[in-house]
N, CA and C atoms of all chains as a GROMACS GRO file, in nm:
protein
  654
    1LYS      N    1  17.621  16.491   7.167
    1LYS     CA    2  17.536  16.384   7.222
    1LYS      C    3  17.434  16.347   7.102
    2ASN      N    4  17.465  16.215   7.072
    2ASN     CA    5  17.370  16.153   6.944
    2ASN      C    6  17.208  16.187   6.995
    3GLU      N    7  17.142  16.222   6.936
    3GLU     CA    8  16.995  16.242   6.920
    3GLU      C    9  16.920  16.094   6.955
    4VAL      N   10  16.976  15.994   6.911
    4VAL     CA   11  16.933  15.856   6.928
    4VAL      C   12  17.051  15.791   7.001
    5GLU      N   13  17.018  15.705   7.106
    5GLU     CA   14  17.115  15.619   7.190
    5GLU      C   15  17.085  15.479   7.216
    6GLN      N   16  17.141  15.378   7.159
    6GLN     CA   17  17.104  15.263   7.166
    6GLN      C   18  17.193  15.189   7.252
    7SER      N   19  17.141  15.088   7.326
    7SER     CA   20  17.231  15.003   7.420
    7SER      C   21  17.166  14.846   7.426
    8PRO      N   22  17.261  14.769   7.444
    8PRO     CA   23  17.391  14.771   7.430
    8PRO      C   24  17.450  14.807   7.288
    9GLN      N   25  17.573  14.802   7.291
    9GLN     CA   26  17.619  14.831   7.128
    9GLN      C   27  17.652  14.692   7.058
   10ASN      N   28  17.668  14.589   7.162
   10ASN     CA   29  17.701  14.457   7.117
   10ASN      C   30  17.646  14.352   7.231
   11LEU      N   31  17.581  14.242   7.168
   11LEU     CA   32  17.522  14.168   7.270
   11LEU      C   33  17.534  14.012   7.209
   12THR      N   34  17.590  13.942   7.290
   12THR     CA   35  17.579  13.806   7.255
   12THR      C   36  17.490  13.717   7.328
   13ALA      N   37  17.424  13.623   7.265
   13ALA     CA   38  17.307  13.530   7.347
   13ALA      C   39  17.309  13.390   7.300
   14GLN      N   40  17.276  13.320   7.378
   14GLN     CA   41  17.272  13.169   7.348
   14GLN      C   42  17.108  13.151   7.301
   15GLU      N   43  17.159  13.051   7.192
   15GLU     CA   44  17.001  13.013   7.130
   15GLU      C   45  16.891  12.999   7.252
   16GLY      N   46  16.778  13.056   7.208
   16GLY     CA   47  16.680  13.035   7.318
   16GLY      C   48  16.644  13.155   7.421
   17GLU      N   49  16.740  13.218   7.411
   17GLU     CA   50  16.747  13.350   7.520
   17GLU      C   51  16.645  13.448   7.475
   18PHE      N   52  16.586  13.512   7.587
   18PHE     CA   53  16.524  13.650   7.568
   18PHE      C   54  16.628  13.764   7.566
   19ILE      N   55  16.560  13.830   7.436
   19ILE     CA   56  16.674  13.960   7.433
   19ILE      C   57  16.611  14.093   7.423
   20THR      N   58  16.655  14.203   7.490
   20THR     CA   59  16.616  14.325   7.468
   20THR      C   60  16.722  14.421   7.440
   21ILE      N   61  16.682  14.481   7.358
   21ILE     CA   62  16.774  14.615   7.296
   21ILE      C   63  16.670  14.742   7.322
   22ASN      N   64  16.768  14.844   7.358
   22ASN     CA   65  16.703  14.963   7.418
   22ASN      C   66  16.724  15.080   7.327
   23CYS      N   67  16.643  15.170   7.324
   23CYS     CA   68  16.646  15.301   7.238
   23CYS      C   69  16.606  15.423   7.315
   24SER      N   70  16.690  15.526   7.356
   24SER     CA   71  16.641  15.641   7.404
   24SER      C   72  16.664  15.779   7.308
   25TYR      N   73  16.589  15.845   7.287
   25TYR     CA   74  16.592  15.948   7.200
   25TYR      C   75  16.572  16.080   7.280
   26SER      N   76  16.612  16.199   7.233
   26SER     CA   77  16.584  16.345   7.294
   26SER      C   78  16.534  16.444   7.228
   27VAL      N   79  16.454  16.402   7.125
   27VAL     CA   80  16.386  16.487   7.034
   27VAL      C   81  16.241  16.458   7.037
   28GLY      N   82  16.152  16.551   6.984
   28GLY     CA   83  16.031  16.538   6.966
   28GLY      C   84  16.030  16.441   6.833
   29ILE      N   85  15.963  16.324   6.825
   29ILE     CA   86  15.937  16.268   6.719
   29ILE      C   87  15.790  16.241   6.662
   30SER      N   88  15.778  16.208   6.528
   30SER     CA   89  15.655  16.125   6.505
   30SER      C   90  15.623  16.007   6.505
   31ALA      N   91  15.735  15.951   6.491
   31ALA     CA   92  15.726  15.782   6.481
   31ALA      C   93  15.861  15.755   6.509
   32LEU      N   94  15.880  15.619   6.572
   32LEU     CA   95  16.019  15.524   6.603
   32LEU      C   96  15.987  15.430   6.507
   33HIS      N   97  16.144  15.391   6.463
   33HIS     CA   98  16.154  15.294   6.379
   33HIS      C   99  16.215  15.199   6.417
   34TRP      N  100  16.253  15.047   6.414
   34TRP     CA  101  16.330  14.947   6.424
   34TRP      C  102  16.357  14.884   6.309
   35LEU      N  103  16.490  14.879   6.278
   35LEU     CA  104  16.526  14.804   6.133
   35LEU      C  105  16.638  14.703   6.205
   36GLN      N  106  16.646  14.630   6.075
   36GLN     CA  107  16.730  14.512   6.094
   36GLN      C  108  16.836  14.514   5.975
   37GLN      N  109  16.948  14.471   5.999
   37GLN     CA  110  17.065  14.478   5.876
   37GLN      C  111  17.140  14.339   5.912
   38HIS      N  112  17.146  14.266   5.818
   38HIS     CA  113  17.218  14.143   5.824
   38HIS      C  114  17.378  14.173   5.762
   39PRO      N  115  17.450  14.104   5.793
   39PRO     CA  116  17.601  14.131   5.742
   39PRO      C  117  17.582  14.151   5.584
   40GLY      N  118  17.642  14.239   5.534
   40GLY     CA  119  17.657  14.262   5.397
   40GLY      C  120  17.514  14.293   5.330
   41GLY      N  121  17.411  14.297   5.414
   41GLY     CA  122  17.288  14.299   5.350
   41GLY      C  123  17.220  14.436   5.363
   42GLY      N  124  17.101  14.438   5.324
   42GLY     CA  125  17.020  14.567   5.312
   42GLY      C  126  16.967  14.587   5.458
   43ILE      N  127  16.864  14.710   5.452
   43ILE     CA  128  16.794  14.730   5.564
   43ILE      C  129  16.676  14.718   5.558
   44VAL      N  130  16.625  14.622   5.658
   44VAL     CA  131  16.449  14.612   5.649
   44VAL      C  132  16.403  14.647   5.767
   45SER      N  133  16.272  14.727   5.755
   45SER     CA  134  16.198  14.767   5.844
   45SER      C  135  16.130  14.667   5.924
   46LEU      N  136  16.146  14.661   6.048
   46LEU     CA  137  16.086  14.579   6.128
   46LEU      C  138  15.930  14.621   6.198
   47PHE      N  139  15.948  14.720   6.258
   47PHE     CA  140  15.829  14.806   6.300
   47PHE      C  141  15.859  14.974   6.285
   48MET      N  142  15.733  15.010   6.287
   48MET     CA  143  15.734  15.163   6.285
   48MET      C  144  15.612  15.186   6.400
   49LEU      N  145  15.646  15.263   6.520
   49LEU     CA  146  15.552  15.285   6.622
   49LEU      C  147  15.524  15.418   6.665
   50SER      N  148  15.416  15.470   6.709
   50SER     CA  149  15.391  15.610   6.764
   50SER      C  150  15.356  15.592   6.908
   51SER      N  151  15.292  15.476   6.933
   51SER     CA  152  15.271  15.458   7.064
   51SER      C  153  15.223  15.313   7.090
   52GLY      N  154  15.261  15.274   7.215
   52GLY     CA  155  15.215  15.142   7.265
   52GLY      C  156  15.312  15.030   7.220
   53LYS      N  157  15.263  14.936   7.156
   53LYS     CA  158  15.323  14.817   7.162
   53LYS      C  159  15.298  14.743   7.024
   54LYS      N  160  15.392  14.676   6.965
   54LYS     CA  161  15.371  14.595   6.830
   54LYS      C  162  15.424  14.465   6.849
   55LYS      N  163  15.370  14.365   6.808
   55LYS     CA  164  15.415  14.220   6.791
   55LYS      C  165  15.417  14.166   6.645
   56HIS      N  166  15.510  14.114   6.608
   56HIS     CA  167  15.523  14.022   6.486
   56HIS      C  168  15.614  13.913   6.513
   57GLY      N  169  15.554  13.788   6.513
   57GLY     CA  170  15.618  13.663   6.520
   57GLY      C  171  15.674  13.676   6.671
   58ARG      N  172  15.811  13.659   6.674
   58ARG     CA  173  15.875  13.646   6.786
   58ARG      C  174  15.938  13.785   6.826
   59LEU      N  175  15.944  13.895   6.774
   59LEU     CA  176  15.967  14.015   6.778
   59LEU      C  177  15.857  14.104   6.823
   60ILE      N  178  15.881  14.192   6.965
   60ILE     CA  179  15.790  14.272   7.019
   60ILE      C  180  15.849  14.410   7.049
   61ALA      N  181  15.797  14.518   6.990
   61ALA     CA  182  15.840  14.642   7.028
   61ALA      C  183  15.780  14.738   7.091
   62THR      N  184  15.812  14.800   7.188
   62THR     CA  185  15.738  14.909   7.247
   62THR      C  186  15.798  15.030   7.275
   63ILE      N  187  15.696  15.128   7.328
   63ILE     CA  188  15.744  15.271   7.299
   63ILE      C  189  15.671  15.330   7.432
   64ASN      N  190  15.758  15.420   7.510
   64ASN     CA  191  15.708  15.513   7.593
   64ASN      C  192  15.728  15.632   7.560
   65ILE      N  193  15.621  15.712   7.502
   65ILE     CA  194  15.640  15.849   7.450
   65ILE      C  195  15.697  15.948   7.573
   66GLN      N  196  15.618  15.953   7.704
   66GLN     CA  197  15.657  16.049   7.802
   66GLN      C  198  15.805  16.025   7.845
   67GLU      N  199  15.852  15.906   7.847
   67GLU     CA  200  16.013  15.874   7.851
   67GLU      C  201  16.094  15.881   7.764
   68LYS      N  202  16.043  15.893   7.653
   68LYS     CA  203  16.147  15.907   7.528
   68LYS      C  204  16.195  15.767   7.496
   69HIS      N  205  16.132  15.667   7.523
   69HIS     CA  206  16.199  15.522   7.544
   69HIS      C  207  16.145  15.414   7.441
   70SER      N  208  16.231  15.333   7.401
   70SER     CA  209  16.177  15.210   7.315
   70SER      C  210  16.247  15.112   7.347
   71SER      N  211  16.195  14.988   7.324
   71SER     CA  212  16.248  14.862   7.345
   71SER      C  213  16.225  14.740   7.239
   72LEU      N  214  16.309  14.663   7.192
   72LEU     CA  215  16.302  14.565   7.086
   72LEU      C  216  16.306  14.456   7.167
   73HIS      N  217  16.197  14.361   7.193
   73HIS     CA  218  16.223  14.197   7.248
   73HIS      C  219  16.240  14.109   7.147
   74ILE      N  220  16.308  14.014   7.173
   74ILE     CA  221  16.336  13.901   7.089
   74ILE      C  222  16.298  13.774   7.175
   75THR      N  223  16.174  13.710   7.149
   75THR     CA  224  16.174  13.579   7.235
   75THR      C  225  16.226  13.474   7.158
   76ALA      N  226  16.262  13.367   7.242
   76ALA     CA  227  16.323  13.228   7.192
   76ALA      C  228  16.427  13.272   7.074
   77SER      N  229  16.528  13.350   7.088
   77SER     CA  230  16.620  13.385   6.981
   77SER      C  231  16.698  13.279   6.907
   78HIS      N  232  16.726  13.287   6.810
   78HIS     CA  233  16.763  13.210   6.719
   78HIS      C  234  16.872  13.232   6.632
   79PRO      N  235  16.992  13.153   6.594
   79PRO     CA  236  17.124  13.216   6.534
   79PRO      C  237  17.069  13.308   6.391
   80ARG      N  238  16.966  13.271   6.344
   80ARG     CA  239  16.914  13.349   6.239
   80ARG      C  240  16.889  13.492   6.276
   81ASP      N  241  16.875  13.529   6.393
   81ASP     CA  242  16.839  13.652   6.436
   81ASP      C  243  16.958  13.751   6.448
   82SER      N  244  17.080  13.702   6.439
   82SER     CA  245  17.215  13.754   6.441
   82SER      C  246  17.201  13.851   6.347
   83ALA      N  247  17.223  13.977   6.381
   83ALA     CA  248  17.214  14.099   6.285
   83ALA      C  249  17.241  14.236   6.357
   84VAL      N  250  17.247  14.340   6.273
   84VAL     CA  251  17.277  14.500   6.347
   84VAL      C  252  17.111  14.540   6.350
   85TYR      N  253  17.051  14.553   6.466
   85TYR     CA  254  16.913  14.633   6.473
   85TYR      C  255  16.960  14.758   6.517
   86ILE      N  256  16.896  14.868   6.434
   86ILE     CA  257  16.874  15.004   6.458
   86ILE      C  258  16.770  15.058   6.475
   87CYS      N  259  16.755  15.150   6.577
   87CYS     CA  260  16.656  15.254   6.626
   87CYS      C  261  16.660  15.355   6.522
   88ALA      N  262  16.544  15.403   6.476
   88ALA     CA  263  16.558  15.524   6.394
   88ALA      C  264  16.438  15.623   6.447
   89VAL      N  265  16.465  15.738   6.458
   89VAL     CA  266  16.312  15.820   6.468
   89VAL      C  267  16.286  15.915   6.353
   90SER      N  268  16.160  15.963   6.308
   90SER     CA  269  16.125  16.039   6.218
   90SER      C  270  16.108  16.157   6.289
   91LEU      N  271  16.145  16.263   6.219
   91LEU     CA  272  16.127  16.406   6.257
   91LEU      C  273  16.038  16.443   6.155
   92ALA      N  274  16.033  16.590   6.133
   92ALA     CA  275  15.936  16.651   6.054
   92ALA      C  276  15.956  16.611   5.913
   93GLU      N  277  16.074  16.604   5.874
   93GLU     CA  278  16.092  16.569   5.722
   93GLU      C  279  16.219  16.468   5.711
   94ASP      N  280  16.271  16.404   5.843
   94ASP     CA  281  16.431  16.360   5.847
   94ASP      C  282  16.370  16.226   5.906
   95MET      N  283  16.479  16.168   5.929
   95MET     CA  284  16.511  16.035   6.002
   95MET      C  285  16.661  16.054   6.076
   96ARG      N  286  16.673  16.028   6.184
   96ARG     CA  287  16.782  16.003   6.254
   96ARG      C  288  16.790  15.870   6.336
   97PHE      N  289  16.918  15.841   6.327
   97PHE     CA  290  16.972  15.678   6.353
   97PHE      C  291  17.023  15.672   6.475
   98GLY      N  292  17.015  15.566   6.542
   98GLY     CA  293  17.103  15.495   6.663
   98GLY      C  294  17.216  15.444   6.584
   99ALA      N  295  17.325  15.411   6.656
   99ALA     CA  296  17.442  15.356   6.596
   99ALA      C  297  17.418  15.206   6.574
  100GLY      N  298  17.313  15.158   6.634
  100GLY     CA  299  17.282  15.002   6.610
  100GLY      C  300  17.366  14.912   6.730
  101THR      N  301  17.278  14.801   6.717
  101THR     CA  302  17.306  14.696   6.821
  101THR      C  303  17.356  14.588   6.740
  102ARG      N  304  17.479  14.536   6.761
  102ARG     CA  305  17.521  14.402   6.691
  102ARG      C  306  17.467  14.304   6.783
  103LEU      N  307  17.394  14.213   6.716
  103LEU     CA  308  17.328  14.094   6.811
  103LEU      C  309  17.411  13.975   6.747
  104THR      N  310  17.462  13.888   6.813
  104THR     CA  311  17.498  13.747   6.778
  104THR      C  312  17.445  13.639   6.870
  105VAL      N  313  17.360  13.548   6.807
  105VAL     CA  314  17.308  13.456   6.875
  105VAL      C  315  17.363  13.304   6.838
  106LYS      N  316  17.443  13.243   6.956
  106LYS     CA  317  17.504  13.143   6.938
  106LYS      C  318  17.415  13.029   6.950
  107PRO      N  319  17.436  12.901   6.866
  107PRO     CA  320  17.370  12.772   6.878
  107PRO      C  321  17.389  12.704   7.003
  108ASP      N  322  16.215  14.505   4.990
  108ASP     CA  323  16.268  14.641   4.949
  108ASP      C  324  16.150  14.762   4.900
  109ALA      N  325  16.032  14.672   4.882
  109ALA     CA  326  15.923  14.767   4.848
  109ALA      C  327  15.934  14.858   4.740
  110GLY      N  328  16.009  14.810   4.623
  110GLY     CA  329  16.012  14.906   4.506
  110GLY      C  330  16.125  14.992   4.522
  111ILE      N  331  16.218  14.969   4.586
  111ILE     CA  332  16.327  15.066   4.594
  111ILE      C  333  16.458  14.994   4.535
  112THR      N  334  16.494  15.058   4.442
  112THR     CA  335  16.628  14.988   4.356
  112THR      C  336  16.723  15.081   4.369
  113GLN      N  337  16.843  15.066   4.389
  113GLN     CA  338  16.970  15.138   4.380
  113GLN      C  339  17.058  15.075   4.268
  114SER      N  340  17.110  15.182   4.195
  114SER     CA  341  17.200  15.138   4.108
  114SER      C  342  17.311  15.225   4.073
  115PRO      N  343  17.439  15.178   4.055
  115PRO     CA  344  17.505  15.054   4.060
  115PRO      C  345  17.494  14.997   4.208
  116ARG      N  346  17.517  14.883   4.226
  116ARG     CA  347  17.519  14.809   4.353
  116ARG      C  348  17.672  14.808   4.416
  117HIS      N  349  17.756  14.816   4.310
  117HIS     CA  350  17.915  14.827   4.348
  117HIS      C  351  17.954  14.893   4.240
  118LYS      N  352  18.056  15.006   4.276
  118LYS     CA  353  18.135  15.071   4.185
  118LYS      C  354  18.270  15.118   4.238
  119VAL      N  355  18.360  15.095   4.157
  119VAL     CA  356  18.509  15.147   4.209
  119VAL      C  357  18.511  15.253   4.087
  120THR      N  358  18.592  15.370   4.151
  120THR     CA  359  18.621  15.481   4.069
  120THR      C  360  18.752  15.544   4.123
  121GLU      N  361  18.811  15.639   4.038
  121GLU     CA  362  18.925  15.716   4.069
  121GLU      C  363  18.898  15.843   4.111
  122THR      N  364  18.984  15.884   4.208
  122THR     CA  365  18.974  16.011   4.283
  122THR      C  366  18.975  16.103   4.173
  123GLY      N  367  18.870  16.221   4.208
  123GLY     CA  368  18.874  16.333   4.104
  123GLY      C  369  18.738  16.286   3.995
  124THR      N  370  18.706  16.172   3.990
  124THR     CA  371  18.588  16.155   3.884
  124THR      C  372  18.445  16.191   3.930
  125PRO      N  373  18.385  16.221   3.861
  125PRO     CA  374  18.229  16.246   3.916
  125PRO      C  375  18.146  16.113   3.898
  126VAL      N  376  18.074  16.088   4.005
  126VAL     CA  377  17.997  15.947   4.016
  126VAL      C  378  17.853  15.994   4.031
  127THR      N  379  17.749  15.908   3.981
  127THR     CA  380  17.626  15.938   3.997
  127THR      C  381  17.566  15.816   4.037
  128LEU      N  382  17.471  15.811   4.139
  128LEU     CA  383  17.428  15.711   4.210
  128LEU      C  384  17.278  15.734   4.202
  129ARG      N  385  17.192  15.626   4.167
  129ARG     CA  386  17.043  15.624   4.131
  129ARG      C  387  16.951  15.570   4.234
  130CYS      N  388  16.862  15.625   4.272
  130CYS     CA  389  16.743  15.534   4.356
  130CYS      C  390  16.623  15.556   4.285
  131HIS      N  391  16.578  15.456   4.249
  131HIS     CA  392  16.423  15.430   4.187
  131HIS      C  393  16.336  15.387   4.265
  132GLN      N  394  16.217  15.447   4.298
  132GLN     CA  395  16.116  15.385   4.379
  132GLN      C  396  15.963  15.380   4.292
  133THR      N  397  15.892  15.290   4.298
  133THR     CA  398  15.788  15.246   4.238
  133THR      C  399  15.668  15.274   4.348
  134GLU      N  400  15.659  15.319   4.421
  134GLU     CA  401  15.556  15.334   4.537
  134GLU      C  402  15.515  15.505   4.572
  135ASN      N  403  15.551  15.587   4.473
  135ASN     CA  404  15.505  15.725   4.498
  135ASN      C  405  15.545  15.784   4.637
  136HIS      N  406  15.633  15.734   4.711
  136HIS     CA  407  15.682  15.808   4.825
  136HIS      C  408  15.708  15.933   4.805
  137ARG      N  409  15.647  16.034   4.883
  137ARG     CA  410  15.701  16.160   4.867
  137ARG      C  411  15.853  16.213   4.921
  138TYR      N  412  15.892  16.143   5.025
  138TYR     CA  413  16.006  16.171   5.103
  138TYR      C  414  16.115  16.064   5.051
  139MET      N  415  16.226  16.120   4.996
  139MET     CA  416  16.336  16.010   4.986
  139MET      C  417  16.466  16.072   5.035
  140TYR      N  418  16.541  15.960   5.068
  140TYR     CA  419  16.668  16.013   5.132
  140TYR      C  420  16.783  15.941   5.094
  141TRP      N  421  16.908  16.000   5.112
  141TRP     CA  422  17.034  15.928   5.077
  141TRP      C  423  17.102  15.951   5.211
  142TYR      N  424  17.154  15.809   5.237
  142TYR     CA  425  17.252  15.770   5.372
  142TYR      C  426  17.386  15.734   5.320
  143ARG      N  427  17.464  15.768   5.416
  143ARG     CA  428  17.603  15.692   5.408
  143ARG      C  429  17.625  15.610   5.528
  144GLN      N  430  17.701  15.498   5.530
  144GLN     CA  431  17.714  15.401   5.644
  144GLN      C  432  17.856  15.359   5.663
  145ASP      N  433  17.910  15.402   5.758
  145ASP     CA  434  18.059  15.376   5.779
  145ASP      C  435  18.066  15.320   5.916
  146PRO      N  436  18.163  15.251   5.938
  146PRO     CA  437  18.215  15.171   6.052
  146PRO      C  438  18.224  15.283   6.158
  147GLY      N  439  18.152  15.243   6.278
  147GLY     CA  440  18.162  15.372   6.376
  147GLY      C  441  18.073  15.472   6.372
  148HIS      N  442  18.014  15.505   6.271
  148HIS     CA  443  17.928  15.610   6.248
  148HIS      C  444  17.776  15.578   6.209
  149GLY      N  445  17.763  15.470   6.191
  149GLY     CA  446  17.600  15.431   6.168
  149GLY      C  447  17.568  15.496   6.051
  150LEU      N  448  17.429  15.526   6.025
  150LEU     CA  449  17.378  15.587   5.916
  150LEU      C  450  17.373  15.748   5.920
  151ARG      N  451  17.429  15.809   5.847
  151ARG     CA  452  17.436  15.949   5.826
  151ARG      C  453  17.382  16.030   5.713
  152LEU      N  454  17.280  16.130   5.739
  152LEU     CA  455  17.204  16.171   5.645
  152LEU      C  456  17.280  16.263   5.515
  153ILE      N  457  17.295  16.241   5.420
  153ILE     CA  458  17.389  16.333   5.326
  153ILE      C  459  17.277  16.420   5.264
  154HIS      N  460  17.159  16.398   5.199
  154HIS     CA  461  17.065  16.493   5.150
  154HIS      C  462  16.928  16.434   5.162
  155TYR      N  463  16.815  16.472   5.156
  155TYR     CA  464  16.702  16.431   5.151
  155TYR      C  465  16.604  16.536   5.035
  156SER      N  466  16.483  16.469   5.006
  156SER     CA  467  16.395  16.534   4.924
  156SER      C  468  16.261  16.516   4.975
  157TYR      N  469  16.175  16.633   4.968
  157TYR     CA  470  16.033  16.609   5.013
  157TYR      C  471  15.956  16.659   4.906
  158GLY      N  472  15.984  16.638   4.799
  158GLY     CA  473  15.889  16.653   4.674
  158GLY      C  474  15.994  16.665   4.541
  159VAL      N  475  15.915  16.670   4.423
  159VAL     CA  476  15.997  16.686   4.321
  159VAL      C  477  16.047  16.816   4.317
  160LYS      N  478  16.202  16.834   4.300
  160LYS     CA  479  16.275  16.948   4.280
  160LYS      C  480  16.272  17.012   4.416
  161ASP      N  481  16.236  16.956   4.523
  161ASP     CA  482  16.253  16.999   4.655
  161ASP      C  483  16.349  16.915   4.737
  162THR      N  484  16.475  16.988   4.783
  162THR     CA  485  16.576  16.901   4.844
  162THR      C  486  16.631  16.983   4.962
  163ASP      N  487  16.726  16.926   5.029
  163ASP     CA  488  16.776  16.985   5.142
  163ASP      C  489  16.871  16.929   5.174
  164LYS      N  490  16.981  16.989   5.247
  164LYS     CA  491  17.087  16.902   5.289
  164LYS      C  492  17.066  16.832   5.415
  165GLY      N  493  17.168  16.740   5.447
  165GLY     CA  494  17.180  16.657   5.583
  165GLY      C  495  17.298  16.705   5.635
  166GLU      N  496  17.322  16.617   5.735
  166GLU     CA  497  17.434  16.652   5.826
  166GLU      C  498  17.572  16.637   5.758
  167VAL      N  499  17.592  16.564   5.634
  167VAL     CA  500  17.735  16.529   5.573
  167VAL      C  501  17.720  16.553   5.426
  168SER      N  502  17.678  16.661   5.405
  168SER     CA  503  17.635  16.703   5.269
  168SER      C  504  17.742  16.740   5.179
  169ASP      N  505  17.860  16.785   5.219
  169ASP     CA  506  17.974  16.829   5.176
  169ASP      C  507  18.019  16.745   5.059
  170GLY      N  508  18.054  16.776   4.928
  170GLY     CA  509  18.094  16.730   4.814
  170GLY      C  510  17.989  16.635   4.750
  171TYR      N  511  17.853  16.660   4.787
  171TYR     CA  512  17.749  16.567   4.741
  171TYR      C  513  17.641  16.687   4.694
  172SER      N  514  17.573  16.646   4.558
  172SER     CA  515  17.470  16.700   4.515
  172SER      C  516  17.367  16.600   4.500
  173VAL      N  517  17.231  16.649   4.478
  173VAL     CA  518  17.130  16.565   4.440
  173VAL      C  519  17.035  16.641   4.357
  174SER      N  520  16.950  16.547   4.295
  174SER     CA  521  16.850  16.591   4.205
  174SER      C  522  16.709  16.507   4.192
  175ARG      N  523  16.599  16.565   4.217
  175ARG     CA  524  16.501  16.488   4.182
  175ARG      C  525  16.395  16.560   4.093
  176SER      N  526  16.401  16.519   3.971
  176SER     CA  527  16.310  16.561   3.855
  176SER      C  528  16.185  16.484   3.841
  177LYS      N  529  16.185  16.362   3.912
  177LYS     CA  530  16.034  16.318   3.910
  177LYS      C  531  16.007  16.229   4.029
  178THR      N  532  15.913  16.215   4.081
  178THR     CA  533  15.900  16.145   4.192
  178THR      C  534  15.968  16.032   4.217
  179GLU      N  535  15.975  15.942   4.112
  179GLU     CA  536  16.030  15.799   4.148
  179GLU      C  537  16.185  15.803   4.121
  180ASP      N  538  16.258  15.900   4.069
  180ASP     CA  539  16.400  15.914   4.092
  180ASP      C  540  16.476  16.032   4.178
  181PHE      N  541  16.573  15.953   4.244
  181PHE     CA  542  16.636  16.034   4.335
  181PHE      C  543  16.790  16.029   4.310
  182LEU      N  544  16.864  16.121   4.239
  182LEU     CA  545  16.997  16.110   4.206
  182LEU      C  546  17.099  16.169   4.310
  183LEU      N  547  17.199  16.090   4.331
  183LEU     CA  548  17.329  16.147   4.439
  183LEU      C  549  17.447  16.152   4.337
  184THR      N  550  17.495  16.267   4.338
  184THR     CA  551  17.625  16.278   4.262
  184THR      C  552  17.744  16.334   4.347
  185LEU      N  553  17.856  16.258   4.342
  185LEU     CA  554  17.955  16.314   4.374
  185LEU      C  555  18.050  16.395   4.283
  186GLU      N  556  18.057  16.531   4.312
  186GLU     CA  557  18.112  16.603   4.184
  186GLU      C  558  18.246  16.566   4.144
  187SER      N  559  18.342  16.542   4.258
  187SER     CA  560  18.474  16.487   4.244
  187SER      C  561  18.510  16.422   4.349
  188ALA      N  562  18.496  16.281   4.310
  188ALA     CA  563  18.502  16.184   4.449
  188ALA      C  564  18.617  16.182   4.475
  189THR      N  565  18.626  16.170   4.634
  189THR     CA  566  18.741  16.164   4.709
  189THR      C  567  18.746  16.006   4.780
  190SER      N  568  18.874  15.972   4.833
  190SER     CA  569  18.894  15.861   4.902
  190SER      C  570  18.792  15.863   5.045
  191SER      N  571  18.770  15.976   5.095
  191SER     CA  572  18.672  15.990   5.213
  191SER      C  573  18.549  15.958   5.168
  192GLN      N  574  18.496  15.957   5.046
  192GLN     CA  575  18.361  15.914   5.016
  192GLN      C  576  18.357  15.764   4.987
  193THR      N  577  18.452  15.684   4.995
  193THR     CA  578  18.434  15.528   4.995
  193THR      C  579  18.357  15.489   5.117
  194SER      N  580  18.242  15.441   5.105
  194SER     CA  581  18.128  15.385   5.185
  194SER      C  582  18.036  15.325   5.120
  195VAL      N  583  17.943  15.272   5.200
  195VAL     CA  584  17.829  15.209   5.151
  195VAL      C  585  17.712  15.340   5.162
  196TYR      N  586  17.624  15.350   5.047
  196TYR     CA  587  17.529  15.443   5.035
  196TYR      C  588  17.382  15.367   5.029
  197PHE      N  589  17.305  15.411   5.102
  197PHE     CA  590  17.152  15.378   5.118
  197PHE      C  591  17.050  15.472   5.090
  198CYS      N  592  16.980  15.442   5.005
  198CYS     CA  593  16.864  15.521   4.949
  198CYS      C  594  16.735  15.462   5.035
  199ALA      N  595  16.655  15.555   5.100
  199ALA     CA  596  16.518  15.524   5.150
  199ALA      C  597  16.427  15.624   5.124
  200ALA      N  598  16.305  15.551   5.127
  200ALA     CA  599  16.176  15.650   5.095
  200ALA      C  600  16.084  15.607   5.159
  201THR      N  601  15.997  15.710   5.213
  201THR     CA  602  15.867  15.714   5.283
  201THR      C  603  15.765  15.791   5.252
  202THR      N  604  15.633  15.785   5.284
  202THR     CA  605  15.522  15.878   5.270
  202THR      C  606  15.533  15.980   5.379
  203GLY      N  607  15.604  15.948   5.502
  203GLY     CA  608  15.628  16.056   5.597
  203GLY      C  609  15.535  15.998   5.708
  204ILE      N  610  15.431  15.912   5.682
  204ILE     CA  611  15.352  15.847   5.791
  204ILE      C  612  15.378  15.705   5.815
  205THR      N  613  15.434  15.642   5.699
  205THR     CA  614  15.461  15.497   5.728
  205THR      C  615  15.598  15.468   5.738
  206GLU      N  616  15.625  15.322   5.752
  206GLU     CA  617  15.738  15.293   5.768
  206GLU      C  618  15.843  15.322   5.652
  207ALA      N  619  15.943  15.325   5.670
  207ALA     CA  620  16.054  15.365   5.554
  207ALA      C  621  16.099  15.254   5.488
  208PHE      N  622  16.110  15.256   5.378
  208PHE     CA  623  16.179  15.162   5.292
  208PHE      C  624  16.325  15.173   5.224
  209PHE      N  625  16.408  15.073   5.241
  209PHE     CA  626  16.551  15.114   5.215
  209PHE      C  627  16.582  15.028   5.071
  210GLY      N  628  16.672  15.069   4.998
  210GLY     CA  629  16.732  15.002   4.900
  210GLY      C  630  16.847  14.922   4.941
  211GLN      N  631  16.905  14.826   4.868
  211GLN     CA  632  16.990  14.720   4.877
  211GLN      C  633  17.131  14.780   4.933
  212GLY      N  634  17.161  14.909   4.878
  212GLY     CA  635  17.283  14.967   4.924
  212GLY      C  636  17.361  14.981   4.796
  213THR      N  637  17.462  15.060   4.782
  213THR     CA  638  17.580  15.093   4.696
  213THR      C  639  17.672  15.093   4.750
  214ARG      N  640  17.760  14.993   4.718
  214ARG     CA  641  17.908  15.012   4.780
  214ARG      C  642  17.998  15.085   4.683
  215LEU      N  643  18.046  15.185   4.722
  215LEU     CA  644  18.127  15.262   4.635
  215LEU      C  645  18.281  15.274   4.715
  216THR      N  646  18.368  15.238   4.602
  216THR     CA  647  18.524  15.250   4.666
  216THR      C  648  18.582  15.359   4.545
  217VAL      N  649  18.636  15.461   4.615
  217VAL     CA  650  18.737  15.550   4.536
  217VAL      C  651  18.872  15.526   4.556
  218VAL      N  652  18.935  15.506   4.456
  218VAL     CA  653  19.099  15.460   4.450
  218VAL      C  654  19.179  15.588   4.407
   0.00000   0.00000   0.00000
């Protein structure tokens, strides 16, 4: 079983919809990261969380340490949000990644 | 990319040849990582470094070696490239308590 599980694997939404991507992990972590990768592109860090909630523009990330669970929310989704979203966790000297969620937002 | 540069960005090489990929960072991050990304597998750790000359193996290290003689450079070497090493390779760096920064990736094709 992967130490980091994401759901859903694929998600298609209409422009304007509220989107939630979930991440569960099974190991002790020092931080959790949400990353974004556009097709053929590099990987960009969206958030790093160790507790609570962070917001940046239309993106919101939350983490529940006790439940070992994090969510990434996108409000008022837009076609330019179409990308793969990756959850990653920081261990002592390492990072482990989820398989990613492929999001497609249709106009 | 916060000062993470990978080179080359694309490479085609023949089976059996040695290949070295370079990751260069300008932010003095302590930790550096090499990952490969393949369809259906996500990002998998090859090797990582927690300081100059301090490296360790990741989950898919067979056939790869690394070196870190300076804080800013982390080299990944395929001793004898095989077709199974065709992949997209990403370098990442972090201080350990900050977000991770990634290079733009290197697309390697072994023919």
